[in-house]
C-alpha positions as a Markdown table, in Angstrom:
| # | Residue | x | y | z |
|---|---|---|---|---|
| 1 | Met | -14.4 | -18.4 | -9.9 |
| 2 | Leu | -13.7 | -16.5 | -13.1 |
| 3 | Phe | -10.2 | -15.7 | -12.0 |
| 4 | Arg | -9.6 | -19.4 | -11.2 |
| 5 | Leu | -10.7 | -20.3 | -14.7 |
| 6 | Ala | -8.6 | -17.6 | -16.3 |
| 7 | Arg | -5.5 | -18.1 | -14.1 |
| 8 | Pro | -3.8 | -20.9 | -16.1 |
| 9 | Ala | -4.0 | -18.8 | -19.2 |
| 10 | Leu | -2.8 | -15.7 | -17.5 |
| 11 | Phe | 0.2 | -17.6 | -16.0 |
| 12 | Thr | 1.3 | -18.5 | -19.5 |
| 13 | Leu | 1.9 | -14.8 | -20.1 |
| 14 | Asp | 4.8 | -12.9 | -18.6 |
| 15 | Ser | 4.0 | -11.2 | -15.3 |
| 16 | Glu | 3.7 | -7.7 | -16.6 |
| 17 | Thr | 1.5 | -8.5 | -19.5 |
| 18 | Gly | -0.8 | -10.5 | -17.1 |
| 19 | His | -1.0 | -7.5 | -14.8 |
| 20 | Arg | -2.0 | -5.2 | -17.7 |
| 21 | Leu | -4.7 | -7.7 | -18.6 |
| 22 | Ala | -6.0 | -7.6 | -15.0 |
| 23 | Ile | -6.2 | -3.8 | -15.1 |
| 24 | Ala | -8.0 | -4.0 | -18.4 |
| 25 | Gly | -10.5 | -6.5 | -16.9 |
| 26 | Leu | -11.1 | -4.2 | -13.9 |
| 27 | Lys | -11.8 | -1.3 | -16.2 |
| 28 | Ala | -14.6 | -3.3 | -17.7 |
| 29 | Leu | -16.4 | -3.8 | -14.4 |
| 30 | Pro | -19.5 | -1.7 | -13.5 |
| 31 | Thr | -18.7 | 0.3 | -10.4 |
| 32 | Arg | -21.5 | 2.6 | -9.4 |
| 33 | Gly | -24.0 | 0.1 | -8.0 |
| 34 | Ala | -21.4 | -1.9 | -6.1 |
| 35 | Arg | -19.8 | 1.2 | -4.6 |
| 36 | Ser | -23.0 | 2.5 | -3.1 |
| 37 | Ser | -22.5 | 0.0 | -0.3 |
| 38 | Leu | -19.4 | 1.9 | 0.7 |
| 39 | Ala | -21.4 | 4.5 | 2.4 |
| 40 | Gln | -23.0 | 1.9 | 4.8 |
| 41 | Pro | -21.4 | 1.2 | 8.1 |
| 42 | Gly | -20.1 | -2.3 | 8.7 |
| 43 | Ala | -19.2 | -4.5 | 11.7 |
| 44 | Thr | -15.5 | -4.2 | 10.8 |
| 45 | Gln | -15.3 | -0.4 | 10.1 |
| 46 | Ile | -12.5 | 1.4 | 11.9 |
| 47 | Glu | -11.4 | 5.0 | 12.3 |
| 48 | Val | -7.7 | 5.7 | 11.5 |
| 49 | Ala | -6.2 | 9.2 | 11.2 |
| 50 | Gly | -9.6 | 10.8 | 11.2 |
| 51 | Leu | -10.9 | 8.6 | 8.4 |
| 52 | Thr | -13.6 | 6.0 | 8.7 |
| 53 | Phe | -12.7 | 2.9 | 6.8 |
| 54 | Pro | -15.7 | 0.6 | 6.0 |
| 55 | Asn | -13.4 | -2.4 | 6.6 |
| 56 | Pro | -9.6 | -2.6 | 7.3 |
| 57 | Val | -8.6 | -4.4 | 4.1 |
| 58 | Gly | -7.0 | -2.3 | 1.3 |
| 59 | Val | -5.1 | -2.6 | -1.9 |
| 60 | Ala | -1.4 | -1.8 | -1.6 |
| 61 | Ala | 0.4 | 0.7 | -3.9 |
| 62 | Gly | 1.9 | -0.8 | -7.0 |
| 63 | Phe | -1.2 | -2.6 | -8.2 |
| 64 | Asp | -2.9 | 0.5 | -9.7 |
| 65 | Lys | 0.2 | 2.6 | -10.4 |
| 66 | Asp | -1.5 | 5.2 | -12.6 |
| 67 | Ala | -4.9 | 5.5 | -10.8 |
| 68 | Glu | -6.7 | 3.7 | -13.6 |
| 69 | Val | -9.1 | 1.5 | -11.6 |
| 70 | Pro | -9.5 | 2.8 | -8.0 |
| 71 | Asp | -13.3 | 2.7 | -8.2 |
| 72 | Ala | -13.4 | -0.8 | -9.6 |
| 73 | Leu | -11.2 | -2.0 | -6.7 |
| 74 | Leu | -13.4 | -0.3 | -4.1 |
| 75 | Gly | -16.4 | -1.8 | -5.7 |
| 76 | Leu | -15.0 | -5.3 | -5.2 |
| 77 | Gly | -15.3 | -4.8 | -1.4 |
| 78 | Phe | -11.9 | -3.3 | -0.4 |
| 79 | Gly | -12.1 | -0.9 | 2.5 |
| 80 | Phe | -9.7 | 1.4 | 0.7 |
| 81 | Thr | -7.2 | 1.5 | -2.2 |
| 82 | Glu | -3.8 | 3.2 | -2.6 |
| 83 | Val | -2.8 | 4.2 | -6.1 |
| 84 | Gly | 0.8 | 4.9 | -7.3 |
| 85 | Ser | 3.6 | 5.4 | -6.7 |
| 86 | Ile | 3.3 | 8.5 | -8.9 |
| 87 | Thr | 6.2 | 10.8 | -9.7 |
| 88 | Pro | 6.2 | 14.4 | -11.0 |
| 89 | Arg | 7.3 | 13.4 | -14.5 |
| 90 | Pro | 6.6 | 10.2 | -16.5 |
| 91 | Gln | 9.2 | 7.6 | -16.4 |
| 92 | Glu | 9.7 | 4.2 | -18.0 |
| 93 | Gly | 11.1 | 2.5 | -15.0 |
| 94 | Asn | 13.7 | -0.2 | -15.2 |
| 95 | Pro | 14.4 | -2.4 | -18.2 |
| 96 | Lys | 12.1 | -5.4 | -18.8 |
| 97 | Pro | 11.7 | -8.1 | -17.7 |
| 98 | Arg | 11.2 | -6.6 | -14.2 |
| 99 | Leu | 8.3 | -8.5 | -12.6 |
| 100 | Phe | 8.6 | -12.2 | -11.8 |
| 101 | Arg | 6.1 | -14.7 | -10.3 |
| 102 | Leu | 7.7 | -17.2 | -7.9 |
| 103 | Val | 4.9 | -19.7 | -8.1 |
| 104 | Glu | 6.5 | -22.3 | -5.9 |
| 105 | Asp | 7.0 | -19.7 | -3.2 |
| 106 | Asp | 3.7 | -17.8 | -3.5 |
| 107 | Ala | 5.9 | -14.8 | -4.0 |
| 108 | Val | 6.7 | -12.0 | -6.5 |
| 109 | Ile | 10.0 | -10.2 | -7.2 |
| 110 | Asn | 9.8 | -6.8 | -8.8 |
| 111 | Arg | 12.3 | -4.2 | -9.9 |
| 112 | Met | 9.8 | -1.9 | -11.6 |
| 113 | Gly | 11.4 | 1.3 | -10.7 |
| 114 | Phe | 8.4 | 3.7 | -10.2 |
| 115 | Asn | 7.2 | 3.2 | -13.8 |
| 116 | Asn | 4.2 | 5.5 | -14.3 |
| 117 | Ala | 2.7 | 8.1 | -16.7 |
| 118 | Gly | 3.5 | 11.0 | -14.3 |
| 119 | Ala | 1.5 | 13.4 | -12.2 |
| 120 | Ser | -0.4 | 15.1 | -15.0 |
| 121 | Ala | -1.9 | 11.9 | -16.4 |
| 122 | Ala | -2.9 | 10.7 | -12.9 |
| 123 | Glu | -4.4 | 14.0 | -12.0 |
| 124 | Ala | -6.6 | 14.0 | -15.1 |
| 125 | Arg | -8.0 | 10.6 | -14.1 |
| 126 | Leu | -8.6 | 11.6 | -10.5 |
| 127 | Lys | -10.3 | 14.8 | -11.5 |
| 128 | Ala | -12.6 | 12.8 | -13.8 |
| 129 | Arg | -13.9 | 10.6 | -11.0 |
| 130 | Thr | -17.7 | 11.1 | -10.9 |
| 131 | Asp | -18.0 | 10.7 | -7.2 |
| 132 | Lys | -15.8 | 10.5 | -4.2 |
| 133 | Leu | -17.2 | 7.4 | -2.3 |
| 134 | Gly | -14.6 | 5.3 | -0.7 |
| 135 | Ile | -11.1 | 6.0 | 0.7 |
| 136 | Leu | -8.4 | 6.7 | -1.9 |
| 137 | Gly | -4.8 | 7.0 | -0.8 |
| 138 | Ile | -2.2 | 8.4 | -3.2 |
| 139 | Asn | 1.3 | 7.1 | -3.0 |
| 140 | Ile | 3.9 | 9.7 | -4.0 |
| 141 | Gly | 7.5 | 9.2 | -5.1 |
| 142 | Ala | 10.4 | 11.0 | -6.8 |
| 143 | Asn | 11.8 | 10.7 | -10.3 |
| 144 | Lys | 14.9 | 8.5 | -10.6 |
| 145 | Asp | 16.9 | 11.3 | -12.3 |
| 146 | Ser | 15.7 | 14.1 | -10.1 |
| 147 | Glu | 18.3 | 16.6 | -8.9 |
| 148 | Asp | 16.2 | 17.2 | -5.7 |
| 149 | Arg | 14.1 | 14.3 | -4.7 |
| 150 | Ile | 12.8 | 16.0 | -1.6 |
| 151 | Ala | 11.4 | 18.8 | -3.8 |
| 152 | Asp | 9.8 | 16.1 | -5.9 |
| 153 | Tyr | 7.8 | 14.8 | -2.9 |
| 154 | Ala | 6.7 | 18.4 | -2.1 |
| 155 | Thr | 5.6 | 18.9 | -5.7 |
| 156 | Met | 3.6 | 15.6 | -5.6 |
| 157 | Ala | 2.0 | 16.6 | -2.3 |
| 158 | Arg | 0.9 | 19.9 | -3.8 |
| 159 | Ile | -0.6 | 18.3 | -6.9 |
| 160 | Met | -2.3 | 15.3 | -5.3 |
| 161 | Thr | -3.7 | 16.8 | -2.0 |
| 162 | Pro | -7.0 | 17.8 | -3.6 |
| 163 | Tyr | -7.7 | 14.2 | -4.7 |
| 164 | Ala | -6.3 | 12.2 | -1.8 |
| 165 | Arg | -8.1 | 11.0 | 1.4 |
| 166 | Tyr | -4.5 | 10.4 | 2.5 |
| 167 | Leu | -1.1 | 10.9 | 1.1 |
| 168 | Ala | 1.4 | 8.0 | 1.3 |
| 169 | Val | 5.1 | 9.0 | 1.2 |
| 170 | Asn | 7.1 | 6.2 | -0.3 |
| 171 | Val | 10.8 | 6.3 | 0.6 |
| 172 | Ser | 11.2 | 2.5 | 0.9 |
| 173 | Ser | 11.3 | 1.1 | -2.6 |
| 174 | Pro | 14.5 | -0.8 | -3.2 |
| 175 | Asn | 14.3 | -0.3 | -7.0 |
| 176 | Thr | 15.2 | 3.4 | -7.2 |
| 177 | Pro | 18.9 | 3.8 | -6.3 |
| 178 | Gly | 19.5 | 5.8 | -3.1 |
| 179 | Leu | 15.8 | 6.2 | -2.3 |
| 180 | Arg | 16.0 | 4.3 | 1.0 |
| 181 | Ala | 18.6 | 6.7 | 2.2 |
| 182 | Leu | 15.7 | 9.2 | 2.7 |
| 183 | Gln | 14.7 | 7.0 | 5.7 |
| 184 | Asp | 17.7 | 8.4 | 7.5 |
| 185 | Glu | 16.7 | 10.7 | 10.3 |
| 186 | Ser | 17.9 | 14.0 | 9.0 |
| 187 | Ala | 16.7 | 13.5 | 5.4 |
| 188 | Leu | 13.4 | 12.1 | 6.5 |
| 189 | Thr | 12.7 | 15.0 | 8.8 |
| 190 | Gln | 13.4 | 17.5 | 6.0 |
| 191 | Leu | 11.2 | 15.5 | 3.5 |
| 192 | Ile | 8.2 | 15.2 | 5.8 |
| 193 | Asp | 8.4 | 18.9 | 6.6 |
| 194 | Gly | 8.4 | 19.7 | 2.9 |
| 195 | Val | 5.4 | 17.4 | 2.2 |
| 196 | Ile | 3.4 | 18.8 | 5.1 |
| 197 | Asp | 4.1 | 22.4 | 4.1 |
| 198 | Ala | 3.2 | 21.7 | 0.4 |
| 199 | Arg | 0.0 | 19.9 | 1.5 |
| 200 | Asp | -1.1 | 22.7 | 3.8 |
| 201 | Ala | -0.5 | 25.3 | 1.2 |
| 202 | Val | -3.3 | 23.9 | -1.0 |
| 203 | Ala | -5.5 | 22.0 | 1.5 |
| 204 | Gly | -8.7 | 23.3 | 3.0 |
| 205 | Ser | -9.8 | 23.0 | 6.6 |
| 206 | Thr | -9.3 | 19.2 | 6.7 |
| 207 | Pro | -6.0 | 18.4 | 5.0 |
| 208 | Pro | -5.4 | 14.7 | 4.2 |
| 209 | Pro | -3.2 | 12.9 | 6.7 |
| 210 | Val | 0.3 | 11.9 | 5.7 |
| 211 | Phe | 1.2 | 8.2 | 5.9 |
| 212 | Leu | 4.8 | 7.1 | 5.6 |
| 213 | Lys | 5.8 | 3.8 | 4.0 |
| 214 | Val | 8.9 | 2.1 | 5.4 |
| 215 | Ala | 11.1 | -0.8 | 4.4 |
| 216 | Pro | 11.2 | -4.1 | 6.4 |
| 217 | Asp | 15.0 | -4.1 | 6.2 |
| 218 | Leu | 15.6 | -1.8 | 9.1 |
| 219 | Glu | 17.9 | -1.9 | 12.1 |
| 220 | Pro | 16.5 | -1.3 | 15.6 |
| 221 | Ala | 18.0 | 2.2 | 15.7 |
| 222 | Asp | 16.2 | 3.0 | 12.4 |
| 223 | Val | 12.9 | 1.8 | 13.8 |
| 224 | Asp | 13.3 | 4.0 | 16.8 |
| 225 | Ala | 14.3 | 7.1 | 14.8 |
| 226 | Ile | 11.4 | 6.7 | 12.3 |
| 227 | Ala | 9.0 | 6.2 | 15.3 |
| 228 | Arg | 10.2 | 9.5 | 16.9 |
| 229 | Ile | 9.8 | 11.4 | 13.7 |
| 230 | Ala | 6.3 | 10.0 | 13.1 |
| 231 | Ile | 5.2 | 11.0 | 16.5 |
| 232 | Asp | 6.9 | 14.4 | 16.4 |
| 233 | Lys | 5.4 | 15.3 | 12.9 |
| 234 | Lys | 2.0 | 13.8 | 13.9 |
| 235 | Leu | 1.8 | 11.5 | 10.9 |
| 236 | Gly | -1.4 | 9.8 | 10.2 |
| 237 | Ala | 0.1 | 6.3 | 10.0 |
| 238 | Leu | 3.1 | 4.2 | 9.2 |
| 239 | Ile | 2.8 | 1.6 | 6.4 |
| 240 | Val | 4.8 | -1.4 | 7.4 |
| 241 | Ser | 6.3 | -2.5 | 5.1 |
| 242 | Asn | 7.5 | -2.4 | 1.5 |
| 243 | Thr | 9.3 | -5.3 | -0.2 |
| 244 | Thr | 12.5 | -6.8 | 1.1 |
| 245 | Ile | 15.9 | -7.1 | -0.4 |
| 246 | Ser | 16.6 | -10.1 | 1.8 |
| 247 | Arg | 16.3 | -13.6 | 0.3 |
| 248 | Pro | 15.0 | -16.3 | 2.6 |
| 249 | Asp | 15.1 | -19.9 | 1.3 |
| 250 | Leu | 13.2 | -19.8 | -2.0 |
| 251 | Arg | 12.4 | -22.7 | -4.5 |
| 252 | Ser | 11.7 | -20.8 | -7.7 |
| 253 | His | 14.2 | -20.5 | -10.5 |
| 254 | His | 13.6 | -16.7 | -10.3 |
| 255 | Ala | 14.9 | -16.6 | -6.7 |
| 256 | Gly | 18.1 | -14.9 | -7.9 |
| 257 | Glu | 16.5 | -12.0 | -9.6 |
| 258 | Val | 17.4 | -8.5 | -8.3 |
| 259 | Gly | 14.5 | -6.5 | -6.8 |
| 260 | Gly | 12.1 | -6.4 | -4.0 |
| 261 | Leu | 10.6 | -9.7 | -2.7 |
| 262 | Ser | 7.0 | -9.8 | -1.6 |
| 263 | Gly | 4.4 | -12.4 | -0.9 |
| 264 | Ala | 4.6 | -15.4 | 1.5 |
| 265 | Pro | 8.3 | -15.3 | 2.2 |
| 266 | Leu | 8.0 | -11.7 | 3.5 |
| 267 | Arg | 5.2 | -12.5 | 6.0 |
| 268 | Glu | 7.2 | -13.2 | 9.1 |
| 269 | Leu | 9.6 | -10.3 | 8.6 |
| 270 | Ala | 6.8 | -7.8 | 7.9 |
| 271 | Leu | 4.9 | -9.1 | 11.0 |
| 272 | Gln | 7.9 | -8.6 | 13.2 |
| 273 | Arg | 8.3 | -5.0 | 11.9 |
| 274 | Val | 4.7 | -4.3 | 12.9 |
| 275 | Arg | 5.5 | -5.6 | 16.4 |
| 276 | Asp | 8.7 | -3.5 | 16.4 |
| 277 | Phe | 6.9 | -0.3 | 15.4 |
| 278 | Arg | 4.1 | -1.0 | 17.8 |
| 279 | Ser | 6.6 | -1.2 | 20.6 |
| 280 | Ala | 8.6 | 1.8 | 19.4 |
| 281 | Thr | 5.6 | 4.1 | 19.1 |
| 282 | Gly | 3.8 | 2.8 | 22.1 |
| 283 | Gly | 0.7 | 2.6 | 20.0 |
| 284 | Ala | 0.7 | 6.4 | 19.4 |
| 285 | Ile | 0.8 | 6.1 | 15.6 |
| 286 | Pro | -1.6 | 3.8 | 13.7 |
| 287 | Leu | 0.1 | 1.1 | 11.6 |
| 288 | Val | -0.9 | -0.4 | 8.3 |
| 289 | Gly | 0.3 | -4.0 | 8.0 |
| 290 | Val | 1.6 | -5.1 | 4.5 |
| 291 | Gly | 3.5 | -8.1 | 3.3 |
| 292 | Gly | 2.6 | -11.7 | 2.8 |
| 293 | Ile | -1.1 | -11.3 | 3.8 |
| 294 | Ala | -3.1 | -13.9 | 1.9 |
| 295 | Thr | -5.8 | -15.1 | 4.3 |
| 296 | Ala | -8.1 | -13.7 | 7.0 |
| 297 | Asp | -5.9 | -15.4 | 9.6 |
| 298 | His | -2.8 | -13.6 | 8.3 |
| 299 | Ala | -4.7 | -10.3 | 8.5 |
| 300 | Trp | -6.0 | -11.0 | 11.9 |
| 301 | Glu | -2.6 | -11.8 | 13.2 |
| 302 | Arg | -1.3 | -8.5 | 11.9 |
| 303 | Ile | -4.1 | -6.6 | 13.5 |
| 304 | Lys | -3.5 | -8.3 | 16.9 |
| 305 | Ala | 0.2 | -7.4 | 16.5 |
| 306 | Gly | -0.7 | -3.7 | 16.2 |
| 307 | Ala | -1.9 | -2.9 | 12.7 |
| 308 | Ser | -5.2 | -1.0 | 12.4 |
| 309 | Leu | -5.3 | -1.6 | 8.7 |
| 310 | Val | -3.9 | -4.2 | 6.3 |
| 311 | Gln | -3.1 | -4.1 | 2.6 |
| 312 | Leu | -2.7 | -6.8 | -0.2 |
| 313 | Tyr | -1.0 | -7.0 | -3.5 |
| 314 | Ser | 1.0 | -10.1 | -4.2 |
| 315 | Ala | -1.6 | -12.5 | -2.9 |
| 316 | Met | -4.0 | -11.2 | -5.5 |
| 317 | Val | -1.7 | -12.4 | -8.2 |
| 318 | Tyr | -2.5 | -15.9 | -7.0 |
| 319 | Glu | -6.0 | -15.6 | -5.6 |
| 320 | Gly | -7.6 | -12.8 | -7.7 |
| 321 | Pro | -9.0 | -9.4 | -6.9 |
| 322 | Gly | -12.0 | -10.9 | -5.0 |
| 323 | Leu | -9.6 | -11.9 | -2.2 |
| 324 | Gly | -10.1 | -8.6 | -0.3 |
| 325 | Ala | -13.8 | -9.1 | 0.2 |
| 326 | Arg | -13.2 | -12.7 | 1.4 |
| 327 | Ile | -10.6 | -11.5 | 3.9 |
| 328 | Ala | -12.8 | -8.7 | 5.2 |
| 329 | Lys | -15.6 | -11.2 | 5.8 |
| 330 | Gly | -13.1 | -13.5 | 7.5 |
| 331 | Ile | -11.9 | -10.8 | 9.8 |
| 332 | Glu | -15.5 | -10.2 | 11.0 |
| 333 | Arg | -15.8 | -13.9 | 11.8 |
| 334 | Leu | -12.5 | -14.0 | 13.7 |
| 335 | Met | -13.4 | -10.8 | 15.6 |
| 336 | Arg | -16.6 | -12.4 | 16.8 |
| 337 | Arg | -14.9 | -15.7 | 17.6 |
| 338 | Asp | -12.3 | -14.0 | 19.8 |
| 339 | Gly | -14.9 | -11.9 | 21.6 |
| 340 | Phe | -14.1 | -8.4 | 20.3 |
| 341 | Ser | -16.8 | -5.9 | 19.5 |
| 342 | Ser | -14.7 | -4.0 | 17.0 |
| 343 | Val | -11.5 | -4.3 | 15.0 |
| 344 | Ala | -10.1 | -1.3 | 16.9 |
| 345 | Glu | -10.5 | -3.2 | 20.2 |
| 346 | Ala | -8.4 | -6.0 | 18.8 |
| 347 | Val | -5.5 | -3.9 | 17.6 |
| 348 | Gly | -2.3 | -4.7 | 19.5 |
| 349 | Ser | -4.1 | -7.2 | 21.7 |
| 350 | Glu | -1.6 | -10.1 | 21.2 |
């Protein structure tokens, strides 16, 4: 209700300023009492990659780029949150303006370019967390001007492994030139090997699983190759998918902006990619469904298509940060309506 009252004023601001105000508001929320519930099992809890998620609804990377408010987000009822993308060195990202609300389309276009304060700043915040309740994923990336991007990912894995319940390797942002080329089979194999070796060098007996975030703009051969690598390297999950560079019919005057498109227009494409990866992996690798999810029905459709977990970002721009808890409750209702005793039982059931 508070968000609905504040939304008209927030929408008079440019998108990036509005986002910074949202982060500031989350920083002001009390977290400890709310987060105590995360230790309690729920009807929609699910185990993925050896981790028990209290519910399958998470915050996608990009919302909390610098790991400023993970505990506040977990306290709002999300089953997990993913911070980042974080790069070894700080970088400004692309020139502003670089974030656009497409209100008529319930969509967002961004060309942020991995803007973040760097690994040292994020590590200091993560080290200062007073407890470790809840599942925190850390999304790692490479600096735009890096001479060796694969080495950047290994560096980030080594730094972030002590703080991550899972590591998410992001090679699918369209806003860093050449980054998506790392999804090619040879480069991706080399990158994943480097990340796993770096993680294992600093991890204890239970290293965090590695998730891989892929683009929706993939050809069938790309899907098959990524699926083979994921199975061969025993990845924890595939995150399907990032923003799209395609442009379906859009009504907003921002439709022509360069960058990645997310929100409602991405929904069908991202859903199809979940189906594609479910087929290509034979269900051997868990999937995280992302893109255009704004209601419990959208999330449930993604789960039945093969996603064990789902993530939100753009929908929160329009519905507020309480959306995650509402979707989690809606999933429980839909699970019972359809006669399933658990979310895991419904995964891939369509």
